N, C-alpha and C positions, 0 to 999 in steps of 0.2 A: 208429656208431663201433665198431670191432672191435679186439679184443686177442688177439694170437697167443700160444700157449703157448711158442712158440720164444723169445720175449723172457724169459718167466719162467724157462725152463730154461737160458738162455744161460750163466749163471755156473757151473752144474753141468757143462754141456757143455764149457766151456773147459778145465776141469781134466782132462777125459778125452781131449782132442785128441791124436792121434798126430802128433808133429812130423816133418815131412818135411825132411831136411837131410843134412848130411854123415854118412855111415855108416848112414843109414836105408835101408829097402827101399821102393821105389816100384812094386814089381811088381804091386800090385793096381790100378794105374791103367792105362787104355787110351788111347792117343793115335792119332788119325787124322792122317796126313800127306798133304796134297794138293798136288802140284807136278808140272808137266809136264816139267821138266828132270831128266834122269836123275841128273846129278851132284848137283843140289840135293837130290833125294830120298835119295840115298845118304848125303849129308852130314847130312841131318836124321835119317835112320834111325840113323846111328851115334851122334848126340847123344842121341837118345831111347831107343833100345833097348839099346845097349851101355853108355853112360855112366850112364843112370838105371835101366835094367832094366825099363822099362815094356813092356807089351804093345803091339804096333805093328800098325797097319793102314795100307796105302799105296794111293793112287789117283793118277791123272794128270790128271783133268779135274774141273771143277766139277760136271758132271752125275753123274759116278761118285761123287763125295763125297755128293751129295744122295741118290742111290739107296742108297748103303751105310747111310745113317742110317735107312732103312726097316727094316733088319735088325739094326743094332747101335746101341748107345748109348755112344759113347766119352766119356771124361771130358773130353778136350781135343781140339779140332780145330786143327791148324796148317795154314793154307791160304794158298797164293800167290794174289794177287788178279788176276794176268794169266795165265789158263789158257784152253784151249779150252772151249767150252760156257758155262755160266753163270759169270760172273766179276765181279770188282770188288766194289763196294758191294752190288750186287744179290745176289752170292753170299753175302756176310756176312749180309744180311737174311734170305735163304732158309735159311741154316744156323741162324740164331737161331729162325726159325719152326718148323723141323723138330725142332730139339733145344734147347728152351728152358733145360734144365738143364745143357747142355754148355758148357764154357768155350771161347772162340774166340780164337786168336792169328792176326792178319792179317800176311802177309809181302808185301813188295813191293820191287822195285828202282826203282820210279817214284813216290816220295813226292809229287811235284808233281801227279801224276794222281790219287792216292788219299791226300789229306791225313789225318793221324792222327786229327784230331777227327771227320772225316766217317765214318771207319771205326768209331770208338767209338759215334757216334750211330746207325750202322747196326746195331750189336749186338756189336761186337768187345770182348773184355775186355782185350786188349793188342795191341801193334803192334811189329813188328820190321822194320827196314830192311836190305835186302840190300846188300852182303855183311855178315855178322855173325860174331862169334866164337862157338864152341860154348858157352862159359861164359855168354854173354848169354842164349841160349835156355834153357840149364839153369836159370839164375836165375829166369827168368820162369815156367818150368814148375814149379819147386819152390814158388814163391809161389802159383801156382794150385792145386797139390796140397795145400798147407797150407790154403788157403781151402776146398777141397772137403772135406778131412778135418774142418775145423771145422764146415762146413755139415752134414755127415753126423752129426757128434756132436750138434749142436743139434737136428737132425731126430729123432734117436733119443731124445734127452732130451725133446723136445717130445711125441713119441709116447707115451713112458712117463708123463709127467705128465698128458697128455690122457687116457690110459687110467685113471690113478688118479682124476682128476677126474670123468670121465664114468661110470665103473663104481662109484664109491663108493655105498654104501648110504645115506649121509646126503645130504641136499640141499645143494648147493653153488652159490654165486653169486660172480661177480666183479663188483664195483661200482666205478665211477669215484668216487674220494674227493671230488673237487671238487664235483660236482653230484649225487652219489649215484644216478646212472643205472646200471641193470644193463647189463653188456656181455657176460655169458655166464652160462648156467645149465645144470647137468648134468641127466641124465635123471631122477635121483631127485627133484630139486626140481621138475621139470616135472610129474611124476606127483603129487607131494605137493600142489602148488598147483593142479593140474588146468588147466595152461596150456601152450600151444605155445611153441616158441622165439620165434616172431614176436610173441606176446603178452607176452613177458618182456623181450627185448632192447630197450633204448631207453626203458624205463619206470622212473620213480623207484621205488626199492626200497620206500620207506615206503608207497606206494599199495597194496601187496599185503597190508598188515596191517590188522586190524580195529579200528575205533573208536579208543579211547584208546591202543591199542598203537602206533599211528602216531606219536603224540607221544612215547611212551616210547622207541621206537626212535630217533627223531631226537635226543633228548636223550642217549641212551646212546652213539650213534655219535660225537657231539660230545665226550663225555668220553673215549671210547676213542681218539680222534684224537691226544690228548696222550700217552697211555701206549703207543700202538701196538697194543694188544690188549685184549680183555675178553670177558666171558661174561654173558649175560642169560637167565634162565629163563622159560619159559611165555609166549611171545609167540604171538598167534593170527593165522593167515593166513585171510583171507576167500576161500573158493573159489567159482568161478562157480556151482556146484551149490547153494550155500547151506551146505555143510558147513564147519565150522570146524576147521582143523588146528592143533594146538598144537605148538610147537617150542621147543627150547632152542637159543640161537644163540651161536656163538663168532665173534668178529671179529678179524682180523689185518690190519694195515695194512702193505703192502709197496710198495717202489719198483720200477717196471718201466719201463725206457727213459725215465727222467726224468718218469714219470707215477706218481702215487700211486694205488694200487688197494686196495680193501677186499676181503679174502677172507672170505666169510661161510659158515660151516658150520652147517647147520640140522638138528638131530636131531629126528626125529618122536617126540613123546611123547604123541600123542593118546590112544592106548590106555591109557597110564599115567594120564593126567589123568582119563579117563572112568572108569577103575577106582577111582581115589581118590574121585571124585564119587559113584560107586555105593556105596562103603564108607561115605562120610559120610551118604549118604541112608539106607542100611540102618541106620545107628546112630540115625537120627532117626525112622524109620518103624516102625510095627507090622507084623510079618511077616504076620499073618492078614488084616488089613483094608486095609493100605496107607495108613492115616491116620497122622498124626504120633503118636509115643508119649508117655508121661508125662514122660520126660526132656526132650523137645522142648517140652512144655507149660510147664515151669518157665522155660525160656529165653525162649519167645515171649510169654508173658504180660507179662513185664517189658518187652520191646520194644514191645508193643502199648500199654502204659500210657504209656511215654515218648513214643511218637508222638502219642497222644491228647492228652497234656499240652502237648507242644511245638507242635502244630498246632491246638489247641482243637477237637478232634474228639470226637464222641460215641463211646462204646465199650460194647459189651454182651458179657457172658459167660454162656454157657449150659451147664448140667450136665444130662446125660441118663442115665437109668437105666431098664433094661428091667424091667417088672413081670412077675412069674411066670416069670422066666428059669430058675430052678432047677427048677421043675416041668417046663418044656420039656425040659431036659437029662435029668431023671430018666425022663420018659415016652418021649421020642423018641431019646435018645442024644446023646452029645457031638458027633457029626458033624453032626447037624441043628442043634445049638446053635451050632456054628461057622458053619454056613451062614446062620443068622439074624443073627449078628454082622456078617457080610459084607453082608447086606441092609441093616442099619442104616447101615453106612458108605456104601453107595450112596445111601440116602435123604439122608444128611447132605450128600454131594457135590452132589446135584441141588438142594438147597435153599439153598446158600450161594454166594457169589461167589468164583470161583476166584482172582481177582486180588487180593482184599483180605481174605478170610475164611479161617480155618484150622479144620480138624476134627481131633480127637484121640481116640484110644482110651486111656483112663487105666488100664485093667486090667479083666479080667472083662467084665461087661456095662455098664461105666461109660464114658461118652463126654463130651466137652466140645467147645464151639464158641466161637471168638473172632470177634465181629462188629465189624469196624472201621467207624466212622462210622454205626453203627446206634443210633437213639434208642429210646425205650420202645415206640413204635408199631411200628417196624420189627422189633424183637426179638420182640414178641408175634406178629406176622404170620408170621415165619419159624418160630417154635416151633410154632404151631398147624398150619402147613402140613406140618411134619415129622411131627407126631403123627397128623394125618389121613392122610397118605400111607402111614404104616406100618400103619394100620388097614385099608387097601385091599388089602394083599398078604397072602400066606399067612404068618401070624405064629405059628402053633401055640399060640394062646391068650395070647401075650405082648402087651404094650402099652408105651407110652412115658410115663414121668413126666419132666417137664422143669422145671428151676428156672432163672430168669434174674436176673442182677444187672446194674445199670447203674453205670458208673464215675462217681464224683464227684470233683471237683478236690481234689488233695492226698491222695487215698486210696492206701494202700500195697497191693501185690499180695496180701499175706496177708489183709487185710480184704476186698478185692474178691472173692477166692476164697471166703472164709467166707460172704459174703452170698449168693453163687450156691449154695453147698452148703446153706445154711439154706432157701433157696427150694425146692430140690429135696426137702428133707425135708418141707416143708409140702405139696408136691404129692403125695408118697407117702402122707402121712397123710390127705389129702383124698379118698382113695378111688382113687388111682392113675389112670393114663391121663388126666392133666390137666397144665396149665401154670400155674406160679406165678411172679410177678415180684416181686422184692424191692423 
């Protein structure tokens, strides 16, 4: 199904039409007169050139008329159907083939031989029976001139609106409101969605969007159908490459040739969304180690306790402190100390499950780990593995003391944290480089 911009631009074009009528100038039109009778040609020339002021081309055979169309593109051909060479309905059909945009007026003094309807089916736009009054020809030409002016205005408007549509920096779609099938997409949307025109036209618009956004878009369009317009922020387009493009969408419902169309404007906000995500992540992450920071710990421990309580899951909390870290800094410098903290973060990441566990730097040389679904045995295993792994690397005389607490039903976050802190204190007092479980 195709939708032409000519239809959308029609209302605008109508207001711009140059009316051709009494007192107007038709000099910008060219008329080709084809008739083998000299008197008839003179009569036609007077009606066309002198009375209407049109540019005039004159030939006397059908063959000459067809040959002239190779060099000129007249607005109207007025052709007698009984001439030497190609003639009759064959001439009309040949004129229509050679000049599909030109208007054709068929002349004949033998209407029984060339019925009006047959001439129209062959490609004529109008028909005049000889003999005729000049006013009859003038009236028919004026009507054709008006139609051509209207057509040119529509084509100019169509070209303008097509350019605005195609060259817009925002992605734009035309969608059939009845079945929500895409009927057109501009270059910006094709690039944004990573799809060719063939992969877009004829496809339900909701299929382009990712997951739950398909349902959001369907529901939103149903609401917009009543008001005729609306805006929705941050919809996600699923691209063939796997990239997710984020867009803010504006919908406008318009009537085009008795058909309701949805005009969708899609503003690419992918960079904005990614930047906001980066800012949010930066606010939650420790700049040196990339682990979550102390602020994130306060939020996430509450969430972990809620999940453990609601789903009856085990939950472990681990506090880690580096032994002799101050001595390392004093002896080797803060740059080495920072490198050691990064090493600790790497050990934590390698020792926990990325999908369910979280690691934190609480400040200085203090770290924490939330172990979702981990019982006493699991927590002890992870803690010992981290401590042992840290001992294998270049640690500049530092070691790990680890305290572990296990969540018990009804326990508040404050008490849970205190138990882990007390376990760490016991590990430090037990000679360091050890693991204590509360």
